[in-house]
C-alpha positions as CSV (number, residue, x, y, z in Angstrom):
1,M,0.1,0.0,0.1
2,T,1.2,3.5,-0.9
3,P,1.1,6.4,1.7
4,E,-1.9,7.6,-0.2
5,T,-3.8,4.5,-0.2
6,I,-2.9,3.9,3.6
7,S,-4.4,7.4,4.3
8,Q,-7.5,6.4,2.4
9,A,-7.9,3.1,4.1
10,L,-7.6,4.7,7.5
11,A,-10.3,7.2,6.6
12,I,-12.6,4.4,5.3
13,A,-11.8,2.3,8.5
14,V,-12.9,5.3,10.6
15,D,-16.2,5.6,8.7
16,L,-16.8,1.7,9.0
17,F,-16.2,2.0,12.8
18,E,-18.6,4.7,13.2
19,A,-21.2,3.0,11.1
20,G,-21.0,0.0,13.3
21,I,-19.3,-2.3,10.7
22,H,-16.7,-3.4,13.0
23,D,-15.5,-6.5,11.4
24,R,-14.6,-4.8,8.1
25,A,-13.0,-1.8,10.0
26,E,-10.8,-4.2,12.0
27,A,-9.8,-6.1,8.8
28,L,-8.9,-3.0,7.0
29,L,-6.8,-1.7,9.9
30,R,-5.0,-4.9,10.1
31,R,-4.2,-4.6,6.3
32,V,-2.9,-1.2,6.9
33,L,-0.6,-2.5,9.7
34,A,0.6,-5.4,7.7
35,A,1.9,-2.8,5.2
36,D,3.2,-0.4,7.7
37,G,3.6,-1.9,11.2
38,S,4.6,1.5,12.7
39,N,1.6,3.5,11.6
40,T,0.5,5.0,14.9
41,Q,-2.8,6.2,13.6
42,A,-3.6,2.6,12.7
43,L,-2.3,1.2,16.0
44,Y,-4.3,3.7,18.0
45,A,-7.5,3.1,15.9
46,L,-7.2,-0.7,16.1
47,G,-6.6,-0.5,19.9
48,R,-9.7,1.7,20.4
49,L,-11.8,-0.6,18.2
50,L,-10.8,-3.6,20.1
51,R,-11.6,-1.9,23.4
52,D,-15.0,-0.8,22.3
53,L,-15.6,-4.6,21.1
54,G,-14.8,-5.7,24.6
55,R,-11.4,-7.2,23.8
56,P,-9.1,-5.2,26.0
57,E,-6.4,-7.9,26.1
58,E,-6.0,-7.8,22.3
59,A,-6.2,-4.0,22.4
60,L,-3.1,-3.8,24.7
61,E,-0.8,-4.9,21.8
62,P,-1.4,-2.1,19.3
63,L,-1.9,0.4,22.1
64,T,1.4,-0.4,23.7
65,A,3.1,-0.3,20.4
66,C,1.6,3.1,19.6
67,L,2.7,4.4,23.1
68,S,6.2,3.2,22.5
69,L,6.4,5.1,19.2
70,L,4.7,8.2,20.7
71,P,5.8,8.2,24.4
72,G,4.3,11.6,25.0
73,S,0.9,10.9,23.5
74,A,-1.9,11.5,26.0
75,P,-4.6,9.8,24.0
76,A,-2.4,6.6,23.6
77,A,-1.5,6.6,27.2
78,L,-5.1,7.1,28.4
79,A,-6.4,4.4,26.0
80,C,-3.7,1.9,27.1
81,A,-4.4,2.7,30.8
82,G,-8.1,2.2,30.0
83,A,-7.5,-1.3,28.6
84,L,-5.4,-2.3,31.6
85,S,-8.2,-1.0,33.8
86,E,-10.7,-3.1,31.9
87,L,-8.6,-6.1,32.6
88,G,-8.6,-5.3,36.3
89,R,-5.0,-4.3,36.3
90,F,-5.5,-0.9,37.9
91,A,-2.1,-0.5,39.6
92,A,-0.4,-1.1,36.2
93,A,-2.7,1.5,34.7
94,V,-1.6,4.0,37.4
95,E,2.0,3.2,36.8
96,L,1.7,3.7,33.1
97,L,0.1,7.0,33.5
98,D,2.8,8.1,36.0
99,K,5.5,7.1,33.4
100,S,3.8,8.9,30.6
101,G,4.5,12.4,31.9
102,P,2.3,15.5,32.5
103,A,1.0,15.5,28.9
104,A,-1.0,12.3,29.6
105,V,-2.3,13.4,32.8
106,D,-6.2,13.4,33.0
107,I,-7.0,14.2,36.7
108,D,-10.4,12.5,36.6
109,A,-9.0,9.4,34.9
110,I,-6.1,9.3,37.5
111,K,-8.6,9.6,40.4
112,S,-10.7,6.9,39.0
113,L,-7.8,4.5,38.5
114,L,-6.5,5.3,42.0
115,A,-9.8,4.5,43.5
116,K,-10.1,1.2,41.6
117,A,-6.4,0.3,42.4
118,G,-6.9,1.0,46.0
119,D,-10.1,-0.9,46.2
120,Q,-8.6,-3.9,44.5
121,A,-5.5,-4.0,46.8
122,N,-7.8,-3.4,49.8
123,Q,-10.0,-6.4,48.9
124,E,-6.9,-8.5,48.3
125,G,-5.5,-7.6,51.7
126,R,-2.5,-5.7,50.2
127,D,-2.7,-2.9,52.8
128,A,0.6,-1.1,52.0
129,E,-0.3,-0.8,48.3
130,A,-4.0,0.2,49.1
131,I,-2.7,2.9,51.5
132,G,-0.4,4.3,48.8
133,F,-3.2,4.6,46.3
134,Y,-5.6,6.1,48.7
135,R,-3.0,8.6,50.0
136,R,-2.6,9.8,46.4
137,L,-6.3,10.0,45.9
138,A,-6.8,11.9,49.1
139,G,-4.2,14.4,47.7
140,L,-6.2,14.8,44.6
141,S,-9.6,14.8,46.4
142,P,-8.9,16.6,49.8
143,E,-12.5,17.5,50.4
144,S,-13.8,13.9,50.0
145,A,-14.8,12.4,53.3
146,A,-15.3,9.0,51.6
147,V,-11.7,8.9,50.4
148,W,-10.4,9.9,53.8
149,G,-12.6,7.5,55.4
150,T,-11.4,4.6,53.3
151,L,-7.8,5.5,53.8
152,G,-8.4,5.6,57.6
153,A,-10.2,2.2,57.5
154,V,-7.2,0.5,55.8
155,L,-4.7,2.3,58.1
156,L,-6.7,1.0,60.9
157,R,-6.6,-2.6,59.7
158,S,-2.9,-2.2,59.1
159,G,-2.4,-1.2,62.9
160,D,-1.2,2.3,62.3
161,W,-3.6,3.8,64.9
162,R,-2.2,7.4,64.8
163,E,-2.2,7.8,61.0
164,A,-5.6,6.2,60.9
165,E,-6.8,8.8,63.5
166,T,-5.5,11.6,61.4
167,A,-7.2,10.3,58.3
168,L,-10.5,9.6,60.0
169,R,-10.6,12.9,61.8
170,R,-10.4,14.5,58.4
171,A,-13.3,12.3,57.2
172,V,-15.3,13.2,60.4
173,D,-14.6,16.9,60.0
174,L,-15.8,16.8,56.3
175,D,-19.0,14.8,57.1
176,L,-20.3,15.3,60.5
177,E,-23.4,13.2,59.9
178,D,-21.6,10.0,58.8
179,E,-21.6,7.9,62.0
180,G,-19.5,5.2,60.2
181,H,-16.5,7.5,60.0
182,A,-17.0,8.4,63.7
183,R,-17.1,4.8,64.7
184,Q,-13.9,4.0,62.9
185,L,-12.2,7.0,64.5
186,A,-13.6,5.7,67.8
187,D,-11.8,2.3,67.1
188,A,-8.5,4.1,66.3
189,L,-8.8,6.0,69.6
190,K,-9.6,2.7,71.5
191,F,-6.4,1.1,70.4
192,Q,-4.5,4.1,71.8
193,G,-6.4,3.6,75.1
194,R,-8.1,7.1,74.8
195,L,-11.5,5.8,76.1
196,E,-12.7,9.3,77.3
197,E,-12.4,10.6,73.9
198,V,-14.3,7.6,72.4
199,R,-17.1,8.4,74.7
200,E,-17.3,12.0,73.6
201,L,-17.1,11.0,69.9
202,Y,-20.0,8.5,70.3
203,R,-22.1,11.0,72.2
204,R,-22.1,13.5,69.3
205,H,-24.3,10.9,67.5
206,W,-26.4,9.1,70.0
207,V,-27.3,12.0,72.3
208,P,-29.4,13.7,69.7
209,R,-31.3,10.5,69.0
210,R,-32.0,9.6,72.7
211,A,-32.1,12.9,74.5
212,S,-35.3,13.6,76.4
213,R,-36.8,16.8,78.0
214,W,-35.0,15.7,81.3
215,W,-31.7,14.6,80.0
216,P,-29.0,16.0,79.2
217,N,-30.5,19.4,79.9
218,G,-31.7,18.7,83.3
219,G,-35.4,19.4,83.0
220,S,-35.0,22.1,80.3
221,A,-38.1,22.7,78.2
222,G,-36.0,22.4,75.1
223,G,-37.1,20.1,72.3
224,F,-35.7,16.8,71.4
225,A,-35.3,14.7,68.2
226,E,-38.3,13.1,66.6
227,V,-38.6,9.4,67.2
228,S,-37.5,7.4,64.2
229,G,-35.9,4.1,63.2
230,S,-35.4,1.7,66.1
231,A,-36.7,4.2,68.7
232,V,-40.3,3.2,67.6
233,R,-39.7,-0.4,67.7
234,A,-41.0,-2.3,70.7
235,S,-41.5,-5.8,72.3
236,I,-43.2,-7.1,75.3
237,T,-39.7,-7.7,76.8
238,K,-38.8,-4.0,76.3
239,L,-42.2,-2.6,77.5
240,T,-42.4,-4.7,80.6
241,H,-38.8,-3.8,81.6
242,D,-39.4,-0.1,80.9
243,V,-42.6,-0.2,83.2
244,E,-40.5,-2.0,86.0
245,Q,-37.6,0.4,85.6
246,L,-39.6,3.7,85.7
247,T,-41.6,2.4,88.5
248,Y,-38.4,1.6,90.4
249,L,-37.0,5.1,89.6
250,D,-40.3,6.6,90.8
251,S,-40.1,4.7,94.2
252,L,-36.5,6.2,94.7
253,G,-37.8,9.6,94.0
254,R,-35.6,9.8,90.9
255,L,-38.2,10.1,88.2
256,P,-39.3,13.6,87.3
257,A,-43.0,14.1,88.1
258,D,-44.0,14.8,84.5
259,A,-42.3,11.6,83.5
260,A,-44.0,9.7,86.3
261,A,-47.3,11.0,85.0
262,M,-46.8,8.9,81.8
263,L,-46.4,5.6,83.6
264,P,-50.1,4.7,83.5
265,A,-50.1,5.1,79.7
266,L,-47.0,2.9,79.4
267,R,-48.6,0.3,81.6
268,D,-51.7,0.5,79.5
269,L,-49.8,0.1,76.4
270,T,-47.8,-2.8,77.8
271,A,-51.2,-4.6,78.8
272,E,-52.6,-4.0,75.3
273,V,-49.6,-5.6,73.6
274,I,-49.7,-8.6,75.9
275,R,-53.4,-9.2,75.2
276,S,-52.6,-9.2,71.5
277,G,-50.8,-12.6,71.9
278,R,-47.4,-11.6,70.8
279,R,-44.5,-13.5,72.2
280,P,-42.3,-11.5,74.7
281,G,-39.4,-11.2,72.2
282,D,-41.2,-10.5,69.1
283,V,-40.2,-7.0,67.9
284,F,-42.8,-4.7,66.2
285,T,-43.3,-1.0,65.2
286,L,-45.5,1.1,67.4
287,T,-48.2,2.9,65.7
288,P,-48.4,6.6,66.0
289,E,-51.4,6.3,68.3
290,Q,-49.6,3.9,70.6
291,L,-46.5,6.0,70.7
292,A,-48.1,9.5,71.3
293,P,-48.9,9.1,75.1
294,V,-45.4,7.7,75.9
295,R,-43.2,9.4,73.4
296,P,-41.3,11.6,75.7
297,V,-40.1,8.6,77.9
298,Y,-40.0,5.7,75.6
299,N,-36.5,4.5,74.7
300,R,-35.0,7.7,75.7
301,M,-32.4,8.7,78.2
302,V,-34.8,9.9,80.9
303,H,-32.3,9.2,83.7
304,L,-28.6,8.6,83.6
305,A,-27.3,7.4,87.0
306,D,-23.8,8.3,88.5
307,P,-22.1,5.4,90.1
308,R,-20.0,7.9,92.1
309,L,-22.9,9.1,94.1
310,A,-21.8,9.9,97.8
311,D,-23.0,6.7,99.4
312,T,-20.8,4.6,97.0
313,H,-17.5,6.2,98.2
314,L,-15.9,5.5,94.8
315,A,-12.5,7.0,94.4
316,D,-11.7,9.7,91.7
317,P,-12.2,8.0,88.3
318,D,-8.8,9.3,87.3
319,V,-7.2,6.6,89.5
320,E,-6.5,3.7,87.2
321,G,-8.5,0.5,87.9
322,A,-7.1,0.0,91.5
323,A,-10.1,1.8,93.2
324,V,-12.6,-0.5,91.6
325,L,-11.0,-3.9,91.7
326,N,-11.0,-6.2,94.7
327,P,-7.5,-5.7,96.3
328,D,-7.5,-9.2,97.8
329,L,-7.7,-11.2,94.5
330,D,-4.9,-13.6,93.7
331,W,-4.0,-12.5,90.1
332,S,-1.2,-14.9,89.9
333,R,-3.5,-17.9,90.5
334,I,-6.1,-16.5,88.1
335,G,-3.5,-16.2,85.3
336,R,-2.5,-19.8,85.9
337,D,-6.0,-21.0,85.8
338,F,-6.5,-19.3,82.4
339,R,-3.2,-20.7,80.9
340,D,-3.8,-24.3,82.3
341,S,-7.3,-24.8,80.9
342,V,-7.8,-26.3,77.4
343,A,-10.2,-23.6,76.4
344,G,-8.4,-20.7,78.2
345,Y,-10.6,-19.5,81.0
346,A,-10.6,-18.6,84.7
347,V,-13.4,-17.8,87.3
348,I,-12.9,-14.7,89.3
349,D,-15.1,-14.4,92.4
350,G,-15.5,-11.0,94.0
351,L,-13.9,-9.0,91.0
352,L,-15.0,-5.6,92.1
353,S,-14.6,-3.8,95.4
354,P,-17.8,-3.5,97.4
355,Q,-18.2,0.2,96.6
356,A,-17.7,-0.3,93.0
357,L,-20.1,-3.2,92.8
358,V,-22.8,-1.0,94.5
359,G,-22.1,1.9,92.1
360,L,-22.1,-0.4,89.0
361,T,-25.3,-2.0,90.0
362,R,-27.0,1.3,90.5
363,Y,-25.8,2.5,87.2
364,C,-27.4,-0.5,85.4
365,L,-30.7,-0.6,87.4
366,E,-31.5,3.2,87.1
367,S,-30.0,4.4,83.8
368,T,-32.6,4.2,81.0
369,F,-30.0,3.3,78.3
370,W,-31.4,-0.2,77.4
371,F,-32.1,0.8,73.9
372,D,-31.3,-2.4,72.0
373,L,-34.3,-4.7,72.0
374,E,-33.5,-6.6,68.8
375,H,-33.0,-10.0,70.7
376,P,-35.7,-12.4,70.1
377,G,-34.6,-14.4,73.1
378,G,-36.0,-11.9,75.5
379,Y,-33.2,-9.5,76.7
380,L,-32.1,-5.9,76.3
381,G,-28.7,-4.4,75.5
382,A,-26.7,-1.3,76.4
383,Y,-23.5,-0.5,74.5
384,L,-20.6,1.8,74.8
385,Q,-21.6,3.5,71.5
386,E,-24.9,4.4,73.0
387,G,-24.6,5.6,76.6
388,F,-23.1,2.5,78.5
389,D,-19.9,4.6,78.9
390,H,-19.2,5.6,82.5
391,D,-15.6,6.1,83.9
392,I,-16.2,3.0,86.2
393,L,-16.3,0.9,83.1
394,F,-13.0,2.2,81.9
395,A,-11.4,1.9,85.3
396,I,-12.5,-1.8,85.4
397,A,-10.9,-2.4,82.0
398,R,-7.7,-0.6,82.9
399,G,-7.5,-2.4,86.1
400,L,-7.8,-5.8,84.4
401,Q,-5.1,-4.9,81.7
402,A,-2.8,-3.9,84.8
403,A,-3.6,-7.0,86.8
404,L,-3.2,-9.5,84.0
405,P,-0.4,-7.9,81.9
406,D,0.3,-11.0,79.7
407,I,-3.4,-12.0,79.1
408,V,-5.5,-8.7,79.1
409,G,-2.6,-6.2,79.1
410,P,-1.6,-6.4,75.4
411,H,-5.1,-5.9,74.1
412,A,-7.2,-2.8,73.8
413,L,-10.8,-2.5,75.1
414,R,-12.7,-2.8,71.9
415,Q,-16.3,-3.1,73.1
416,V,-18.3,-3.2,76.4
417,W,-21.9,-3.8,76.7
418,A,-24.5,-5.1,79.3
419,F,-27.5,-7.4,78.7
420,K,-30.5,-7.4,81.0
421,Y,-32.7,-10.4,80.8
422,D,-36.4,-11.4,81.3
423,Q,-36.7,-13.7,84.3
424,R,-37.2,-16.7,82.1
425,L,-35.7,-17.4,78.8
426,S,-33.8,-20.0,76.8
427,G,-30.3,-18.5,76.9
428,I,-27.8,-17.7,74.0
429,P,-26.6,-20.7,71.9
430,P,-23.1,-21.7,71.6
431,H,-20.8,-19.2,69.8
432,A,-17.5,-17.6,70.0
433,D,-16.6,-13.9,69.7
434,D,-14.5,-11.7,67.4
435,A,-11.8,-10.7,70.1
436,A,-8.8,-12.0,71.9
437,V,-10.1,-12.1,75.4
438,N,-13.6,-11.8,76.9
439,V,-14.6,-10.8,80.5
440,N,-18.1,-11.5,81.6
441,L,-19.3,-10.1,84.9
442,W,-22.6,-10.8,86.7
443,I,-24.1,-8.3,89.2
444,A,-27.6,-9.6,90.0
445,P,-28.1,-10.8,93.7
446,D,-27.1,-14.4,94.5
447,D,-30.6,-15.2,95.6
448,A,-32.1,-14.0,92.4
449,C,-31.2,-17.3,90.9
450,P,-32.8,-20.2,92.9
451,D,-30.3,-22.7,91.6
452,P,-26.8,-21.7,92.5
453,D,-25.2,-23.8,89.9
454,A,-27.4,-22.5,87.1
455,G,-28.0,-19.2,85.3
456,G,-24.4,-18.6,84.2
457,L,-22.2,-19.8,81.2
458,L,-21.2,-23.0,79.5
459,V,-17.6,-23.0,78.4
460,Y,-16.7,-25.9,76.0
461,P,-13.2,-27.4,76.1
462,V,-12.6,-26.4,72.5
463,K,-11.7,-23.3,70.5
464,V,-13.1,-22.5,67.0
465,P,-10.5,-22.9,64.2
466,A,-8.5,-19.8,63.5
467,E,-9.3,-19.6,59.8
468,W,-13.1,-19.4,60.5
469,S,-14.9,-16.2,59.9
470,F,-17.2,-14.4,62.2
471,D,-20.2,-15.7,60.5
472,D,-18.9,-19.2,60.9
473,Y,-18.6,-19.1,64.7
474,N,-21.0,-16.4,65.9
475,S,-24.3,-17.7,64.6
476,I,-26.3,-21.0,64.4
477,N,-25.4,-22.8,61.3
478,P,-24.8,-26.4,60.1
479,R,-21.0,-26.1,60.1
480,F,-20.8,-24.8,63.6
481,D,-23.4,-27.3,64.8
482,A,-21.3,-30.2,63.3
483,F,-18.2,-28.8,64.9
484,I,-19.7,-28.7,68.3
485,R,-21.1,-32.3,68.0
486,E,-17.7,-33.6,66.9
487,H,-15.3,-31.6,69.0
488,G,-17.3,-29.8,71.8
489,G,-17.1,-32.3,74.5
490,T,-18.8,-31.7,77.8
491,P,-19.0,-28.0,78.7
492,H,-17.8,-26.6,82.0
493,R,-20.7,-25.1,83.8
494,I,-20.1,-22.0,85.7
495,G,-23.1,-20.9,87.8
496,H,-24.3,-17.3,88.3
497,R,-22.9,-15.3,91.2
498,R,-23.1,-11.7,92.2
499,N,-19.7,-10.1,91.4
500,R,-18.4,-13.3,89.7
501,A,-16.5,-12.7,86.4
502,L,-15.4,-15.1,83.8
503,L,-12.2,-14.4,82.0
504,F,-11.9,-16.6,78.9
505,S,-10.4,-16.7,75.4
506,S,-12.7,-15.3,72.8
507,D,-12.1,-18.3,70.7
508,A,-13.6,-20.6,73.3
509,V,-17.1,-21.8,72.5
510,H,-19.4,-20.7,75.1
511,A,-23.2,-20.4,75.7
512,T,-25.5,-18.6,78.1
513,E,-27.5,-21.0,80.2
514,S,-31.2,-20.9,80.3
515,V,-32.3,-18.1,82.7
516,D,-34.8,-18.9,85.5
517,F,-34.6,-16.1,88.1
518,R,-37.0,-15.0,90.7
519,P,-39.7,-12.4,89.9
520,G,-39.0,-8.7,90.6
521,Y,-37.0,-5.9,88.7
522,L,-34.0,-6.2,91.1
523,N,-33.7,-9.9,90.4
524,R,-33.2,-9.5,86.6
525,R,-30.0,-11.2,85.5
526,I,-27.5,-8.5,84.3
527,N,-24.1,-9.3,82.7
528,I,-21.4,-6.9,81.6
529,T,-19.1,-8.1,78.8
530,M,-15.8,-6.6,77.8
531,L,-14.1,-7.5,74.7
532,F,-10.3,-6.9,74.5
533,G,-8.3,-7.1,71.2
534,Y,-8.8,-9.2,68.1
535,R,-8.7,-12.9,67.4
């Protein structure tokens, strides 16, 4: 072919391509390249055609050849990077554009490729590479909360707490409404032991949801957030508990008069739901008519008790754990018991000092932070991220870390919660937890449980396999059931006692026994759980 016929053929090929006659366009471009293999127009056109036909791997050859002949060509570089991207080779695409120089830079293309390269490395667990891509992306998108949040999440996973904190603070500052960024920032702070800052961070989000006319403004007539989402969910378990708790607070003189005036309506609502035939743990949505008479008190922070009230004589919360833990405990023996058991567990009787036990019990009985009702078994939950956050809990965690430096000490407090149970329920089935070490503490009276050997935990002499995922070991499923049948053996039965704690490896399979406690609000089983570290 002569230069003139090559030029004509290229023009015809373009017309064919635009007309959708792709096979003839491809054939003509290949004829041109057979005659002139270094024709950059034909190389580029063939590469674009093959990409458009969904054949990026074939497109790479002519596009790479074109770029080698025209190393400064932005169109060739972008087309080649596009083909690499279509093949899932995002890092290679970024590298190619980096090498192609400023002329090839298309900021939007670079940002898209950096995001894809970062996501790919992130999904494959290549943290260092993902961090590199996301850092560059954050530099190009400094106002994107999502980019900073993703960077922070990977830094968090990699164990770089301080750098994760920096990135996540930026994400939080850019999007104050995104609770996900705040929770990840809280995790970064937890790993640095900065629990008081964690509390303040969580409170930015949950206080507006759960505030009442009595808290935190102490009786102010100011408004509070409209009830939405889980706040209008209910169950017989939740309603019965709330009637008992508010009645108890009223008997102590700690329920404001205008809140106490709503107790009859709450009792009537509870009786109505019981008559409907629902099971105690069934969760349902309150109608506007049901909610209206109890709206100011239902599932809100009406009262938050202070464990440090004068008659508990608790020391200043700034004193690390020593003020709250029983000074007579033999921590050396407790450590030996934990290490010598197959599953890794130890019973700690009398964990708290008498003053701390009184204060913590008051905190759990009086505070209206039992917002989590999504448990069909018939129990309620209170969590660090939604009000269960007093200094006394932090002091207990720090005291345990100091007393057991080789078991609890290396691990940060990741989560703390409390569960409060109906008098009778079937318990929580066997499972393991996503942590390194668990501490479970019971605070209900000894005589609340008629059988002193019951009402506690079962610990199986087996740990779940290290390679199992959370879904494998934290829920009922055929694989876990088969594992328990084959390897579980006879569980150790640890009966309920007031101020008894169970320290155990989170990998250990454990279950809550069926609960059969005496009637009465003060006899409800309450357990506090602390999770330290990761598996």
